[in-house]
N, C-alpha and C positions, 0 to 999 in steps of 0.2 A: 174772780173773773169779771172782766169789764163787760158791761151791758151796752149795747148800741141800739140806735134806731136809724131808719132810712128816711132820707128827705129827697125831694126833687126840686131843683131850682125852678122858680116860676118864670124865669126869663129864657134860659137855654134848654130847660128840661133835663139837664144832666142829673144823674142819680148818684148820691154818695151817702156814706154813713157817718154818724157822729156819736160821740160818747153820750150816754144818757144824762150825765150831769149837765151838759150844755142845754138840754131841753128845758130845764127849770132854772137856769142861771140868769135869765132876763137879758140875754145878749142876742144880737142879730147874728145869723150865720153868714159866712162868705163862701160863695160857690167856688170850688177849686178849678172850675173850667172857664168861667167867664168873669169871675171876681165880683159878681153882683152881691150886694148885702141885702138880706131879707129876714123877716120875722120867722121864727121857727114854725109857728102855726101855719103859715102860708105854704110851707114846703113839706109838711108831714105827709107821709104816705099812709093810707089806711088799708087794712086787710079786710077782705070779705070772707065770710065763712063759705066753705065748699058746699055745693048744692047736693 
């Protein structure tokens, strides 16, 4: 089963998912909405534990 992670474009704030292998591949992601290229770490969404 393919694992995914969610990112949010730092420019347009569009949210999309990527294959986990891309997270550690050392490549920039390209937003499918505005075509901005950005570092994976800048777009990672973090989860917070429920209260």
